C-alpha positions as CSV (number, residue, x, y, z in Angstrom):
1,X,0.0,0.0,0.0
2,X,1.4,3.4,-1.0
3,X,1.5,6.6,0.9
4,X,0.6,9.6,-1.2
5,X,2.9,12.6,-0.4
6,X,0.4,15.2,-1.7
7,X,-2.1,14.9,1.2
8,X,-0.7,18.1,2.7
9,X,-3.4,20.7,1.9
10,X,-0.5,23.1,1.0
11,X,0.9,20.7,-1.6
12,X,1.6,21.9,-5.1
13,X,-0.7,20.1,-7.7
14,X,1.8,20.5,-10.4
15,X,4.5,18.9,-8.2
16,X,2.1,16.1,-7.4
17,X,1.5,15.4,-11.1
18,X,5.3,15.4,-11.6
19,X,5.7,12.8,-8.8
20,X,3.0,10.6,-10.3
21,X,4.3,10.8,-13.8
22,X,7.9,10.2,-12.7
23,X,6.7,7.1,-10.8
24,X,4.8,5.8,-13.8
25,X,7.8,6.5,-16.1
26,X,10.2,4.7,-13.9
27,X,7.9,1.6,-13.6
28,X,7.1,1.2,-17.4
29,X,10.5,2.2,-18.7
30,X,11.8,-0.7,-21.0
31,X,8.6,-2.7,-20.6
32,X,7.1,-4.4,-23.6
33,X,3.4,-3.9,-24.5
34,X,2.3,-7.0,-22.7
35,X,3.9,-5.9,-19.4
36,X,2.6,-2.3,-19.3
37,X,-0.9,-2.9,-17.8
38,X,0.5,-5.0,-15.0
39,X,3.2,-2.5,-14.2
40,X,0.7,0.3,-14.1
41,X,-1.4,-1.7,-11.6
42,X,1.8,-2.0,-9.5
43,X,2.3,1.8,-9.8
44,X,-1.2,2.4,-8.5
45,X,-0.5,0.2,-5.4
46,X,2.8,2.0,-4.8
47,X,1.3,5.5,-5.0
48,X,-2.0,5.1,-3.4
49,X,-3.4,3.8,0.0
50,X,-4.7,0.6,-1.7
51,X,-3.7,-3.1,-1.4
52,X,-4.5,-4.2,-5.0
53,X,-5.3,-3.1,-8.5
54,X,-6.7,-4.7,-11.6
55,X,-7.5,-3.5,-15.1
56,X,-10.3,-4.9,-17.3
57,X,-11.3,-4.2,-20.9
58,X,-14.9,-3.8,-22.1
59,X,-16.1,-6.9,-23.9
60,X,-19.2,-7.6,-26.0
61,X,-20.8,-9.5,-23.1
62,X,-18.6,-9.1,-20.1
63,X,-15.4,-7.3,-19.0
64,X,-12.1,-9.1,-19.7
65,X,-9.5,-9.0,-17.1
66,X,-6.2,-7.8,-18.5
67,X,-3.8,-7.5,-15.6
68,X,-3.7,-7.4,-11.8
69,X,-1.2,-6.5,-9.1
70,X,-1.8,-9.8,-7.3
71,X,-4.0,-12.9,-6.8
72,X,-6.7,-11.3,-4.7
73,X,-7.1,-8.4,-7.1
74,X,-7.2,-10.8,-10.0
75,X,-9.9,-12.9,-8.3
76,X,-12.1,-9.9,-7.6
77,X,-11.9,-8.8,-11.2
78,X,-12.8,-12.3,-12.3
79,X,-15.6,-12.4,-9.8
80,X,-17.2,-9.3,-11.2
81,X,-17.0,-10.8,-14.7
82,X,-18.5,-14.0,-13.5
83,X,-21.4,-12.3,-11.6
84,X,-22.1,-9.7,-14.2
85,X,-22.3,-7.3,-11.4
86,X,-20.1,-5.1,-9.2
87,X,-18.5,-1.6,-9.4
88,X,-16.7,-2.4,-12.6
89,X,-20.0,-3.0,-14.4
90,X,-21.5,0.3,-13.2
91,X,-18.4,2.1,-14.6
92,X,-18.7,0.4,-17.9
93,X,-22.4,1.3,-18.1
94,X,-22.1,4.9,-17.1
95,X,-18.4,6.0,-17.7
96,X,-18.4,7.5,-14.2
97,X,-16.2,6.4,-11.2
98,X,-17.5,4.4,-8.3
99,X,-15.9,5.2,-4.9
100,X,-17.2,2.7,-2.4
101,X,-15.5,3.7,0.8
102,X,-16.9,0.9,2.9
103,X,-18.4,-2.3,1.6
104,X,-20.0,-2.9,5.0
105,X,-22.3,0.0,4.3
106,X,-25.8,-1.2,3.6
107,X,-26.0,0.7,0.3
108,X,-23.1,-1.4,-1.2
109,X,-24.9,-4.7,-0.2
110,X,-28.1,-3.4,-1.8
111,X,-26.3,-2.6,-5.1
112,X,-24.0,-5.6,-5.3
113,X,-25.1,-8.2,-2.7
114,X,-23.1,-11.2,-3.9
115,X,-20.0,-9.2,-4.9
116,X,-20.0,-7.3,-1.7
117,X,-20.2,-10.5,0.4
118,X,-17.4,-12.2,-1.6
119,X,-15.2,-9.1,-1.4
120,X,-15.6,-8.7,2.4
121,X,-14.9,-12.4,2.7
122,X,-11.6,-11.9,1.0
123,X,-10.6,-9.1,3.2
124,X,-11.5,-6.1,1.1
125,X,-13.4,-3.2,2.6
126,X,-13.2,-0.5,0.0
127,X,-13.3,-0.5,-3.8
128,X,-12.6,2.4,-6.2
129,X,-13.4,1.8,-9.8
130,X,-12.3,4.3,-12.5
131,X,-13.2,4.5,-16.2
132,X,-10.6,4.1,-18.8
133,X,-11.6,6.6,-21.5
134,X,-14.5,9.0,-21.0
135,X,-18.2,9.0,-20.2
136,X,-18.8,9.0,-24.0
137,X,-16.3,6.1,-24.7
138,X,-15.4,3.9,-21.8
139,X,-13.0,1.2,-22.9
140,X,-12.4,-0.5,-19.6
141,X,-11.9,0.1,-15.9
142,X,-9.1,0.4,-13.3
143,X,-10.3,-1.2,-10.1
144,X,-8.5,-0.4,-6.8
145,X,-9.0,-2.6,-3.7
146,X,-8.4,-1.6,-0.1
147,X,-8.4,-3.8,3.1
148,X,-9.5,-0.9,5.3
149,X,-12.5,1.4,4.9
150,X,-11.9,5.0,3.8
151,X,-12.1,7.5,1.1
152,X,-9.4,8.7,-1.3
153,X,-8.4,12.3,-0.7
154,X,-8.6,14.8,-3.6
155,X,-4.9,14.4,-4.2
156,X,-5.1,10.6,-4.2
157,X,-8.1,10.5,-6.5
158,X,-6.3,12.9,-8.9
159,X,-3.3,10.6,-8.9
160,X,-5.5,7.5,-9.5
161,X,-7.1,9.3,-12.5
162,X,-3.7,10.1,-13.9
163,X,-2.8,6.4,-13.7
164,X,-6.1,5.6,-15.4
165,X,-5.4,8.2,-18.1
166,X,-1.9,6.7,-18.8
167,X,-3.5,3.2,-18.9
168,X,-6.1,4.4,-21.4
169,X,-3.4,5.8,-23.7
170,X,-1.3,2.6,-23.3
171,X,-4.3,0.5,-24.4
172,X,-5.7,2.7,-27.2
173,X,-2.4,3.9,-28.7
174,X,-0.7,0.5,-28.9
175,X,0.9,0.1,-32.3
176,X,-0.8,-2.3,-34.6
177,X,2.3,-4.5,-34.9
178,X,2.3,-4.9,-31.1
179,X,-1.4,-5.6,-31.1
180,X,-0.9,-8.4,-33.6
181,X,2.1,-10.0,-31.9
182,X,1.6,-13.7,-31.2
183,X,2.5,-13.3,-27.5
184,X,0.5,-10.0,-27.2
185,X,-2.1,-9.5,-24.5
186,X,-4.8,-8.5,-27.0
187,X,-4.5,-11.8,-28.9
188,X,-4.8,-13.7,-25.7
189,X,-7.9,-11.7,-24.7
190,X,-9.5,-12.3,-28.0
191,X,-8.9,-16.1,-27.7
192,X,-10.5,-16.0,-24.2
193,X,-13.4,-14.0,-25.5
194,X,-14.0,-16.4,-28.4
195,X,-14.1,-19.4,-26.0
196,X,-16.8,-17.7,-23.9
197,X,-18.8,-17.0,-27.0
198,X,-18.4,-20.5,-28.2
199,X,-19.6,-21.9,-24.9
200,X,-22.6,-19.5,-24.9
201,X,-23.5,-20.8,-28.4
202,X,-23.2,-24.4,-27.3
203,X,-25.5,-23.7,-24.3
204,X,-28.0,-22.0,-26.6
205,X,-28.1,-25.1,-28.8
206,X,-28.4,-27.5,-25.8
207,X,-31.2,-25.6,-24.1
208,X,-32.9,-23.8,-26.9
209,X,-32.5,-20.4,-25.2
210,X,-31.2,-17.0,-26.3
211,X,-27.7,-15.6,-25.8
212,X,-28.5,-13.6,-22.7
213,X,-30.0,-16.5,-20.9
214,X,-27.2,-18.8,-22.0
215,X,-24.6,-16.4,-20.6
216,X,-26.6,-16.1,-17.4
217,X,-26.6,-19.9,-17.1
218,X,-22.8,-20.0,-17.7
219,X,-22.2,-17.3,-15.1
220,X,-24.4,-19.1,-12.5
221,X,-22.7,-22.4,-13.1
222,X,-19.3,-20.8,-12.8
223,X,-20.2,-19.1,-9.5
224,X,-21.8,-22.3,-8.1
225,X,-18.6,-24.3,-8.8
226,X,-16.2,-21.5,-7.7
227,X,-14.9,-21.1,-11.3
228,X,-14.3,-18.0,-13.4
229,X,-16.5,-17.6,-16.5
230,X,-13.6,-18.5,-18.7
231,X,-12.9,-21.7,-16.7
232,X,-16.5,-22.7,-17.0
233,X,-16.5,-21.9,-20.7
234,X,-13.5,-24.1,-21.3
235,X,-15.3,-27.0,-19.6
236,X,-18.3,-26.5,-21.9
237,X,-16.1,-26.2,-25.1
238,X,-14.2,-29.3,-24.0
239,X,-17.5,-31.1,-23.5
240,X,-16.8,-31.8,-19.9
241,X,-20.0,-29.9,-19.0
242,X,-23.4,-30.0,-20.6
243,X,-26.5,-28.0,-19.6
244,X,-29.1,-30.3,-21.1
245,X,-28.2,-33.1,-18.7
246,X,-28.8,-33.4,-14.9
């Protein structure tokens, strides 16, 4: 968990920006395209009073986790994709940040009952989800997780938005030759996305239902068996799991 030096009310905003950008530059210097999202998650944890960070891209049917600072952050990002609910989904729908300072507050349980229960069970008390892009075009989210309740100060939120802005540029301005590289993160995400769609198509055929219901069935099955949506989809594609059999 980082300690943000700009919390002094007399701090210089321009100097704060310089500190943040210097930390980002130091962390991503020399990194290949596939490593940049993970390094920016690490920067967020170093700079801010948070314990984990993850970044997810908007998909046709669900967010696709791109990188995370550690196992707990990765699991919470996957959980939101599996449930089809959580702060990440609100940001993708609206393009506006979600700053949930205490998940034990009743309003969080009302909005995201299962996600909130699971996050609290994993030791997370606060979640800050920020859009990558704008309210008009939101391409993904940067999700920050904290073990103790509390709000981000104005300086801290500004720093988090700077990291999100750099993340957005890194994702949208990636050269096409890097996007098409065989070991690139985008090609891996596309393959994962295709497997989920393939599984949804197979469930539609097995049950004679529409795509939305098939995806809901896949998500429910994944959650019931403590799997991610991708893991459940792989079972369907490999014919280890059918939905038209008891």
